[in-house]
N, C-alpha and C positions, 0 to 999 in steps of 0.2 A: 482349271483345277490341277494342282500338282498330284503326281502319282503317290499313292501311299497304301499301306497295308494295316489292317487291324486284326487283333487276336482277341477272342473272348471265350467265355464259358457260359453254360446254362444248365438248369436242372441240377443244382447242387454239385456242379463239377462233373456230372456224368455225360455231358456233351461238350465238345470243344469245337470252336468255329474260327475260320479264317476268311477274310474277304480282302480283295485287292482291286485297286484302280490302276490300270496300266496303259491308258490311252497314249500318253507321251512316250512311254517306253516302246510300245509297239510301233508308233510312228517313226521313232528313231531307228528301230530294226528295219523297217520298210525302206528308209532312206539309205542306210548303210548297206543293206543287201540288194537294193534296187529291185525288191520283190514285186511281183504282180499280185492282184487282189486275192485270188484263192490261196496262193502260197503265203501271203501276208496273214490271212486269217488263221491258217494252220500254225505258222510260226508264232503268232501272237497268243494263240491258245496254249501252245506248249510252254512259252515263256511265262505266261500267267500262272500256270500250274507250278512251274519251277520256282517262281518267287514264293508261293505259299508253302511249298515243300521245304524251301530253304529256311523259312521262318520256323519250321519245326526243329531245326538244328540248334546247336549251342555254340557260342564263342567263335572259334576259328574253323569249325566243321564246314564242309562244303559238299555239294553233290553235282553229279552230271547225269543228265537224262539223254539217252540215245533212242530215237524213234526210227526204226528201220522197217518201213513198210514197202509194199510192192508198187506204190504209186509213182507218178512221174517226178515227185519232189526228191526222191532218194532219201538219204538220211537227214534227220533233223537232230541237232545237238543243242542242249541247253546247259549252261553252267550257272549255278546259283550258290549263295552262301547265306549265313544267318543274319546278315546286315542289310538285306534288301537289295543287294547288288546282283545283277544278272547279265548274261550275254548269250546270244544264240545265233545259229546260222542254219541254212539248209543247203544241201548239195546243189540243188537246182531250184533257185528262187523264182525263175521266170516261168511260172506255171499259173495259168488262169483257165478255168473250165466253165462250161455252161452251168447255169443254176441247177440245183437238185430238185426233187419232186416237191419240196416245201418252198421252192423259189428262193432258196438261200445259197450262199457260196458252198460249193461242193468240196468241203474240207476232206471228207472221207475219200473222195475220188483222187484228190491230190496226194494224200498221205498213203492211201492203199488200205484195203480191207483185210489184208493178210500181212503177216510179218510179226515183229516182236518189239517190245519196249523194254529197255534195260535201264536200271537205276543203279548208279555207283555212288556210294556215300563214303567220303573220307572223314572218319570219325576220330582220327588221330591215333588209331591202332596200327599194329604191324600190317594187317591186311585190310583193304577196304571192304565194306559191306556191298554185296552185289545181289540184286534181285531182278527178276524178269517175268514178263507175262506175254502171252500171245496177244496181238491186236484183235479185238473182238468187233470193232465197228469202224475205226479210223476217224471217228468224230472227236476223239481224245478225251472229252469229259467222261464218257462211258468207259473208255479204256483205263483211265486212272482210277475211276470208281472200282473197277475190277481189280486193279493192281493193289489198292489198299486192302480189299477184302481177302485176296488170295495170298499176297506176299507179306503183308504186315498184320493180317488177321484183325483188321480194324474196319468194321462196317462204316462206309463213308458215302457221302454224296458229293460229287465234283461237278460244278457247273462253270464253264468258261465260255466267253464269247468275244468276238471282234466285229465291229460294224465299220465297214469300209465305205467312205464317201465316194461320190461320183468322180471326183478328181483323184481318186485312189488314196487320199490322206485318210487318217483314222478318226472317225467321229467318236466312237466309244470302244473301250476294251476293258475287260476285268473278269472277275470270277469269285467264286466262294467254294470252300470245302467245309462240310459239316461231318464231324466224326463222333460216332456213338461209343462211349466207354462202357465198361462193365457196370452192372447195377441198375440199368434202366428197366422199368417194367414194360410188359407188353403194351399196356395202354399208352405209355409215354412214347414208345417207338411208333405206334400207330398214329399218334398225334403228329409227330414229326414227318412221317411218311405222307400223311394227308396234306400237310403244309407244302411239302416239296412238290407234290403232284399238281398243286394249284398255282405255284409261283410262276411269274412271267420270266421269259429269258432275261439273263442278267444285263445284256446290252439294252433291252427295252426299259428296264428299271433305271439304268444309268441315263438313258435318254429323257426319262421323266424327272431328271435331276434328283433322284434318290441318292442319299449318302450311303456309304458302305454300312454304317450303323443301322440305317433304316432297312437296308436289304436283308441283313441278318435278322432283324426283328420280324420280317415277313415270315421267316421260318421258325424263329425262336423268340417269341415275345418277351421272354424273361432273360434274354442274353445280357451279360455284363461284359463290357469291353475292358480288357486287362491292359493292353498297351497298343501303341501305334508307332509305325516307323516309315520313313521315306523309302521310295522304290526308285531305282535308277539303273541305267545301263552303265556297265563298267567292264572294260577289257583289261586283262592283266599283261598284254603283250608290251614289249619295249625292245629297243635296239639291242640291249645286252642279251636278252633271251634269244633273239634271232641269231646273234653272233654265236651263241653256244650251240644252236642248232646247226649252223653252217660248219662249225668246228667238228661236230660229231660226224660229218660226212667223210672226214679223213683227208689226208694230204693229196692223194691221187685224184679224188673227185674234185677237190677245189682247184687243182692245177688244170684239170680238164675244162672246168668252167672258164678259167682265165684264157686258156688257149682257144676255145670254141666261141665264147661269147664276149669275153673281155670284161664282163661285169655280172652281177647277180641282183635280181629283184625278188624279194620275198613279200608276199601279201598275206596278211592275217585273215583267216577264214571268218572270224567273228566281227571285226570292225572295219575290214577292208583297208587298214593302214598299210602303206607301201614302204618298204625299207630297201634302200638302194646301197649297193656295195660295189665300188669300182675295183679295177685290177689291183691298185695299191692297197685298198682295204683288205682284199682277199689274200694278198701276199702277207700282210701283217697277221692275219688269222692263221696262215700256214706256219709262220714263225712261232706263233703262240702255241 
């Protein structure tokens, strides 16, 4: 199954819903980052949330998620846009911990149970929107639920999951976000809360070959799907951008690199693409 995202509404537009299948995306992140299972699960959860939050944007708007916990993974960074494109990396992807009390991958232990999550949205204005919340669990689904309630004043339920196979490849990954808009009655809210309390983990539903539409119907039987889009990994790095970064170092630093190393190698955090510059290349940048 190809990765995709759906967006829908329910209860006369008073509830909006997003669901995403990210199995291929997360497996690509695993391969590019060479991440170990627990780190892969954390990175995949963060990227799945990023895709859905990106779908809440318009046109050329984009966002960056920075998860700075006190766990061994260090910082997790996710970039996403309104077109289903996402990239992500972790400072330390070689993290794998013993299973937690629920016999599942200990994502909270890898991320850390203390720290903060920062959301930066480029909405095309002079200054980007910036929001932040303290990490409350490190499981990420709960943390982003808290973010929407506190920073965006939108009661939400965020569920994300990654199922890692024995060979460390990704069996299933995905998630959903349910958001309550103004105008819902107490009875309607109670009905949604009851459905959410009874629903199986999203990876379990995907393992049962449930479609994203069927998963949303488990919570919102009256959901109407408004649109669908493909989801894919995409990195914006290229040689020209890397050259600009090197030029920004200044003439003195570039000459020092030529003298001491004779060349420069720049590796992209997100895709692990390597860009090589020999002494002649660096001399041209100095002239530039």
